[in-house]
C-alpha positions in Angstrom: 31.5 24.5 12.8 27.7 24.8 13.4 27.3 24.4 9.4 29.7 21.3 9.5 27.8 19.9 12.4 24.5 20.4 10.9 25.7 18.9 7.6 26.8 15.9 9.5 23.5 15.6 11.5 21.7 15.8 8.2 23.7 12.8 6.5 23.2 10.7 9.8 19.6 11.3 9.6 19.3 10.4 5.9 21.1 7.2 6.5 19.3 6.3 9.5 15.9 6.8 8.3 15.8 4.2 5.6 17.6 1.7 7.9 15.0 2.2 10.8 12.2 2.0 8.3 13.4 -1.1 6.8 13.8 -2.9 10.2 10.2 -1.6 11.0 8.8 -3.2 8.0 10.9 -6.5 8.7 9.4 -6.8 11.7 6.1 -6.7 10.1 7.2 -9.2 7.6 7.6 -11.7 10.3 4.2 -10.6 12.4 1.8 -12.9 10.6 2.1 -16.5 9.5 2.0 -18.2 6.0 -1.5 -17.5 4.7 -2.4 -14.7 6.8 -3.1 -12.2 4.1 -6.3 -11.5 1.8 -6.4 -14.5 -0.5 -2.7 -15.5 0.2 -3.4 -19.0 -0.9 -3.9 -17.7 -4.4 -1.0 -15.3 -4.4 1.3 -18.0 -3.0 0.4 -20.8 -5.6 0.9 -18.0 -8.2 4.2 -16.8 -6.9 5.5 -20.6 -6.9 4.3 -21.0 -10.5 5.4 -17.5 -11.6 8.5 -18.9 -13.3 6.9 -21.5 -15.1 6.7 -25.4 -14.5 9.5 -26.4 -11.9 9.9 -29.9 -10.3 8.6 -30.1 -6.9 7.6 -26.4 -6.8 4.9 -26.3 -9.7 4.1 -28.9 -11.9 1.6 -29.5 -14.7 -1.8 -29.9 -13.4 -5.0 -31.6 -14.6 -5.6 -29.2 -17.5 -4.3 -25.8 -18.6 -6.1 -23.9 -15.8 -4.7 -26.0 -12.8 -1.4 -26.8 -11.5 0.2 -29.1 -8.8 1.8 -26.9 -6.1 2.7 -27.9 -2.4 -0.4 -28.6 -0.6 0.5 -26.2 2.4 0.4 -23.1 0.3 -3.3 -24.0 -0.2 -4.4 -25.1 3.2 -2.1 -22.9 5.4 -4.9 -20.9 6.6 -7.6 -23.0 6.7 -7.5 -23.8 10.5 -7.7 -20.0 11.4 -9.3 -18.0 8.7 -12.5 -16.4 10.0 -11.6 -17.9 13.5 -10.2 -15.2 15.4 -10.0 -17.0 18.7 -7.8 -19.6 16.7 -4.1 -19.2 16.5 -1.9 -20.0 13.8 -0.7 -23.3 15.0 -2.1 -25.4 12.1 -0.8 -28.8 11.4 2.1 -28.4 8.8 2.0 -30.3 5.7 5.2 -31.4 4.2 6.3 -29.1 1.2 6.9 -32.5 -0.8 3.2 -33.1 -0.8 1.7 -31.5 -3.9 -2.1 -30.9 -4.7 -3.8 -30.1 -8.1 -5.5 -26.7 -7.8 -6.9 -23.9 -10.0 -6.2 -21.4 -7.2 -3.6 -19.5 -8.8 -2.7 -16.8 -11.7 -2.5 -19.8 -14.3 -4.7 -18.2 -16.7 -3.4 -14.7 -16.7 -6.0 -13.2 -14.2 -3.3 -10.9 -12.9 -0.4 -9.3 -14.6 2.7 -11.7 -14.2 5.5 -9.3 -13.2 4.7 -9.4 -9.4 4.7 -13.4 -9.4 7.7 -13.9 -11.6 9.6 -11.6 -9.3 8.1 -13.5 -6.1 9.1 -16.8 -8.1 12.9 -16.3 -7.5 12.4 -16.8 -3.8 10.1 -19.8 -3.9 11.6 -23.1 -2.8 11.0 -26.2 -0.8 11.1 -24.5 2.8 7.8 -22.7 2.4 8.1 -20.3 5.7 11.8 -19.1 4.6 10.4 -18.5 1.0 7.5 -16.5 2.5 9.9 -14.6 4.7 12.1 -13.7 1.9 9.5 -12.5 -0.3 8.1 -10.3 2.4 11.6 -8.9 3.3 12.3 -8.2 -0.7 9.0 -6.3 -0.9 9.9 -4.2 2.3 13.6 -3.7 0.8 11.9 -2.5 -2.6 9.6 0.0 -0.8 12.4 1.6 1.2 14.7 1.9 -1.8 12.2 3.4 -4.0 11.1 5.8 -1.5 14.7 6.6 -0.5 15.8 7.4 -4.1 12.6 9.5 -4.8 13.2 11.6 -1.7 16.8 12.3 -2.6 15.7 12.9 -6.4 13.0 15.4 -5.7 13.9 19.1 -5.5 13.8 20.1 -1.7 10.5 21.8 -2.2 8.7 18.6 -2.8 10.2 16.4 -0.5 7.8 17.5 2.4 4.9 16.3 0.4 6.5 12.7 0.1 7.1 12.8 3.9 3.9 14.0 5.2 1.6 12.1 2.7 3.4 9.0 3.5 3.3 9.3 7.1 -0.6 10.3 7.2 -1.6 7.0 5.1 1.1 4.2 5.9 -0.4 2.9 8.9 -2.1 0.4 9.5 -2.9 -0.9 5.8 0.3 0.0 4.2 2.9 -1.5 6.5 0.9 -4.8 6.4 0.4 -4.7 2.7 4.0 -3.7 1.9 5.5 -6.4 4.0 3.4 -9.1 2.5 3.2 -11.3 -0.4 0.1 -9.4 -1.8 0.3 -7.6 -5.1 -1.6 -4.9 -3.6 1.7 -4.0 -1.8 3.2 -3.0 -5.1 0.1 -1.0 -5.7 0.8 1.0 -2.6 4.4 1.5 -3.6 3.4 2.7 -7.1 0.7 5.0 -5.7 3.1 6.6 -3.3 6.0 7.1 -5.8 4.8 7.6 -9.5 3.1 10.8 -9.5 5.6 12.4 -7.5 8.2 11.0 -9.8 6.5 12.6 -12.8 6.0 15.7 -11.0 9.7 16.1 -10.2 10.4 14.9 -13.7 8.5 18.0 -15.1 9.9 20.4 -12.6 13.7 19.1 -12.6 16.3 21.6 -13.4 19.2 19.3 -14.0 19.7 16.8 -16.7 20.9 14.1 -14.3 18.1 14.7 -11.9 15.6 14.4 -14.6 16.8 11.1 -15.9 16.9 9.7 -12.3 13.3 10.6 -12.0 12.2 9.5 -15.3 14.1 6.0 -14.4 12.1 5.9 -11.0 8.9 6.7 -13.0 9.4 3.9 -15.1 10.2 1.4 -12.6 7.2 2.6 -10.6 4.9 2.3 -13.4 6.1 -1.1 -14.2 5.7 -2.1 -10.6 1.9 -0.9 -10.9 1.0 -2.2 -14.0 2.8 -5.4 -13.2 0.8 -6.2 -10.0 -2.8 -5.5 -10.5 -5.1 -4.1 -13.1 -6.5 -1.6 -10.9 -2.8 -0.5 -9.9 -2.2 0.0 -13.6 -5.3 2.0 -13.8 -4.4 4.1 -10.9 -0.8 4.7 -12.6 -2.5 6.2 -15.6 -4.7 8.6 -13.0 -1.4 9.6 -11.4 0.1 10.5 -14.6 -2.8 12.5 -16.0 -3.2 14.2 -12.6 0.3 15.7 -13.0 -0.7 16.8 -16.6 -3.5 18.6 -15.3 -1.1 20.3 -12.7 1.6 21.0 -15.0 0.3 21.5 -18.5 1.8 24.5 -20.5 1.6 25.4 -24.1 5.1 25.5 -24.8 7.5 23.3 -26.6 9.6 22.4 -23.6 6.3 21.0 -22.1 5.7 19.0 -25.1 8.9 17.5 -25.3 8.8 16.4 -21.8 5.4 15.1 -22.1 6.4 12.3 -24.6 7.9 10.4 -21.8 4.8 10.4 -19.3 2.6 9.6 -22.4 4.9 6.6 -23.0 4.2 5.3 -19.5 0.5 5.9 -19.9 0.7 3.6 -22.7 2.6 1.1 -20.9 0.3 1.1 -18.1 -2.6 0.9 -20.5 -1.1 -2.2 -22.2 -0.6 -3.7 -18.6 -4.4 -3.1 -17.6 -6.1 -4.3 -21.2 -3.9 -7.5 -21.3 -4.7 -8.4 -17.8 -7.5 -11.0 -17.1 -8.2 -9.2 -14.2 -10.1 -6.8 -15.9 -12.7 -9.2 -16.8 -12.5 -11.2 -13.4 -13.9 -8.2 -11.6 -17.0 -8.2 -14.2 -16.0 -4.6 -15.8 -18.1 -5.5 -18.7 -21.2 -5.6 -16.5 -22.1 -9.4 -16.7 -24.8 -10.4 -14.5 -24.1 -12.1 -11.4 -26.2 -13.8 -8.8 -26.9 -11.5 -5.8 -25.2 -12.7 -2.6 -26.9 -13.4 0.6 -27.4 -10.2 2.6 -28.1 -8.1 -0.7 -30.9 -5.4 -0.4 -34.2 -7.0 -1.3 -35.6 -4.0 -2.8 -34.7 -2.5 -6.4 -32.1 -0.4 -8.0 -32.7 2.8 -6.0 -32.9 0.8 -2.7 -29.5 -0.7 -3.4 -28.0 2.6 -4.6 -29.3 4.5 -1.5 -28.2 1.8 1.0 -24.5 1.7 -0.7 -24.3 5.7 -1.0 -24.9 6.4 2.9 -22.5 3.4 3.8 -19.7 4.5 1.1 -17.4 6.1 3.6 -17.0 2.8 5.3 -14.8 1.7 2.3 -12.7 4.7 2.7 -12.5 4.6 6.4 -11.5 0.9 6.1 -8.2 1.8 4.7 -7.2 3.2 8.2 -8.3 0.0 10.0 -11.8 0.4 10.8 -14.3 -2.5 10.5 -16.0 -2.9 7.3 -19.0 -5.0 7.9 -17.6 -5.9 11.4 -14.2 -7.1 10.2 -10.8 -5.8 9.7 -9.0 -7.0 6.6 -6.9 -10.1 7.2 -7.7 -10.2 11.0 -11.3 -11.4 11.0 -11.9 -9.0 13.8 -12.6 -5.4 14.5 -9.3 -3.6 15.4 -9.3 -1.4 18.4 -9.9 2.1 18.2 -6.4 3.4 18.9 -5.6 1.8 15.4 -7.9 3.7 13.4 -9.0 6.9 15.2 -5.7 8.6 15.6 -4.7 8.1 11.8 -8.2 8.9 10.5 -7.8 12.3 12.3 -4.3 12.7 11.1 -5.4 12.1 7.3 -8.3 14.4 7.8 -6.2 17.0 9.2 -3.4 16.8 6.5 -6.1 17.1 3.7 -8.0 20.1 5.2 -4.6 21.8 6.3 -3.6 21.5 2.7 -7.0 23.1 1.5 -5.6 26.4 2.6 -4.0 26.9 -0.6 -6.1 26.1 -3.3 -5.5 26.9 -7.0 -8.0 26.0 -10.0 -5.6 23.0 -11.2 -5.3 21.6 -7.6 -9.1 21.8 -7.1 -9.5 20.1 -10.5 -7.1 17.3 -9.3 -8.8 16.9 -5.9 -12.1 16.7 -7.4 -11.0 14.0 -10.1 -9.8 11.9 -7.1 -12.7 12.4 -4.8 -14.8 11.7 -7.9 -13.0 8.3 -8.5 -13.3 7.3 -4.6 -17.0 7.7 -5.0 -17.8 6.6 -8.7 -15.6 3.4 -8.8 -17.0 1.6 -5.7 -20.4 2.8 -6.7 -20.0 1.3 -10.1 -18.6 -2.1 -8.8 -21.4 -2.4 -6.1 -24.3 -1.6 -8.5 -22.9 -3.5 -11.3 -22.8 -6.6 -9.1 -25.8 -5.7 -6.9 -24.0 -6.0 -3.8 -23.6 -4.1 -0.5 -20.8 -2.3 1.1 -18.8 -5.0 3.0 -19.1 -7.7 0.1 -16.3 -8.5 -2.3 -15.5 -4.7 -2.8 -12.6 -4.2 -0.3 -11.0 -0.9 1.2 -7.3 -1.9 -0.2 -8.7 -1.5 -3.8 -9.4 2.3 -3.0 -6.5 2.7 -0.6 -3.9 4.1 -3.5 -6.3 6.8 -4.3 -6.2 8.1 -0.6 -2.5 8.1 -0.7 -2.6 10.2 -3.7 -5.2 12.5 -2.3 -3.1 13.3 0.9 -0.1 14.1 -1.6 -2.0 16.4 -3.9 -4.0 18.1 -1.0 -0.5 19.4 0.2 0.4 20.9 -3.1 1.4 24.7 -2.9 3.6 24.5 0.0 7.3 24.6 -0.7 9.0 23.6 2.7 9.7 20.4 4.5 6.8 20.8 6.5 4.5 20.8 3.6 2.4 23.5 5.3 2.0 21.7 8.5 2.9 23.4 11.9 5.1 21.9 14.5 2.0 21.0 16.7 0.4 19.5 13.5 3.7 17.5 12.6 4.0 16.1 16.1 0.4 15.1 16.1 0.7 13.1 12.9 3.8 11.6 13.9 2.2 10.4 17.3 -1.1 9.2 15.7 1.3 7.0 13.3 3.3 5.6 16.1 0.4 4.9 18.1 -1.6 3.1 15.6 1.4 1.1 14.3 2.5 -0.2 17.9 -1.1 -1.1 18.5 -2.0 -2.9 15.1 1.3 -4.7 15.4 0.6 -6.0 18.9 -2.9 -6.6 18.0 -2.0 -8.7 14.8 1.0 -10.7 16.7 -1.8 -11.5 19.3 -4.3 -12.5 16.7 -2.1 -15.2 15.4 0.4 -16.3 18.2 -2.6 -17.3 20.7 -5.7 -16.0 19.2 -7.9 -13.1 20.3 -9.5 -15.3 23.1 -6.4 -14.3 24.9 -5.6 -10.7 25.7 -2.7 -10.4 28.1 -0.1 -7.7 27.0 3.1 -9.9 27.2 3.1 -11.4 23.7 5.9 -14.1 24.8 3.4 -15.8 27.2 1.9 -19.2 26.2 2.7 -18.7 22.5 1.0 -21.4 20.3 2.6 -20.3 17.2 5.9 -18.6 16.1 8.3 -19.1 13.2 11.1 -20.4 15.3 13.4 -17.2 15.0 16.0 -16.3 17.3 13.7 -13.7 18.9 10.0 -14.2 20.2 7.1 -12.0 19.3 7.4 -9.4 22.2 11.0 -8.5 21.4 10.0 -8.4 17.6 7.0 -6.0 18.5 9.4 -3.9 20.7 11.9 -3.4 17.8 9.3 -2.6 15.2 7.7 -0.1 17.5 10.9 1.6 18.4 12.3 1.7 14.9 9.1 2.9 13.5 8.9 5.7 16.1 12.5 6.8 15.2 11.3 7.2 11.7 8.3 9.5 12.6 10.8 11.6 15.0 13.2 11.9 12.0 10.4 13.3 9.9 9.6 15.9 12.6 13.2 17.0 13.0 13.6 17.1 9.2 10.8 19.6 8.9 11.0 21.3 12.5 12.6 24.6 11.1 10.1 25.0 8.3 7.6 27.5 9.1 4.7 29.4 7.1 6.9 32.3 6.7 9.6 30.4 4.9 6.8 29.4 2.5 6.0 32.8 2.0 9.4 33.9 1.5 9.7 31.5 -1.3 6.8 32.9 -2.9 4.5 29.7 -2.7 2.4 30.5 -5.7 3.7 27.3 -7.7 2.4 27.2 -11.2 0.0 24.1 -10.9 
């Protein structure tokens, strides 16, 4: 009877976790207005034109680099951008009013897959269209993560759970439930390397095929959203190659598929105009205001000592005084707990360090240093200018997961106290940043009372107000975290030892 009850509870938990995670992300999709994300005017115009020319949605512009799109897509955020005291109650422009613009992916700067997918939901009701796009991206994340959890061997599921929980808040929840292609980059970074790892370790044909299919979709998602996500897909696959390489025919046969994925991601990267847009070929650009007035050595030193600000920015700390998309510094309760949790997860993972794991971690850390320094030095700019924390965020997700390699239990090597602390940090950070985001856009940050329903200046007109939305989102996310702890509660370090944790890395 006990076994049966345990099995029933496990099934209930497996069903409840994705449902509550989806509800939490859906609450995030309604927590900010149209135009609230980074460069959202560009991404919205690109989405409306993702399926080509369509009457009333995307019409021919003055030349090949221009399109006529609804004016509201371009001006939606102009009344509150860089004005944290201003709510999102901007004058609405009818969607039938079109404007000629070059703010969009009209010449192939970004890969086309993300915008082509979002274009399915584009319509004349702009608010509804944006909410549908955000809801779809939230659902896609939950489906992909749930399938990966079920397909992975039990010994690897803890990696997925705790690497995700340590990095999901605050950047991930905002980007996933948005119309920014970086959200797909987060999804690809969270799933691809583990899908490939599971593909190499799968003991049954069905599980191997399922993980291969998931890895293919994850590669397409990454390579189809951003050029840097395509590059990170290659990094993820190469890392697994370092971890699992063997001089056997079986490995060579299995390696054919990941190599094909590398080629696919490489094609996505090389054919994207974004590689040129970010000045990878080293073209000279003018130095923006605020650059270091000295020479190359002065610029290098100033960027080097400030480089950790970019890494910390992925957890909500202000970079050059601002938090991405909020135009203001986030409260300490947002970034302090999750930074501690992330650092704790990484350091706990270092208790078991093999040569291959060490090489993989060195590669990731090297990229976290090298990539931003190359970008900053090439364009002669300082940390806080142009190069954003979200560009490096996928690497931090992979770093958390790789650091936990070597543990074969659902706890991924974390003790019960550690698991509770990581879950608590995620809960506190999520409820704080969601409240802060809602306050930023419903009234502006010149108002700071706790009740989000008081004197609301902007809202979607949904059946529920901002306060119930925040409560629902906070509770459902807390349930997800609690289920993660319960899932791994029985796992101990002794069980790792009993399973002979010397995984062949």
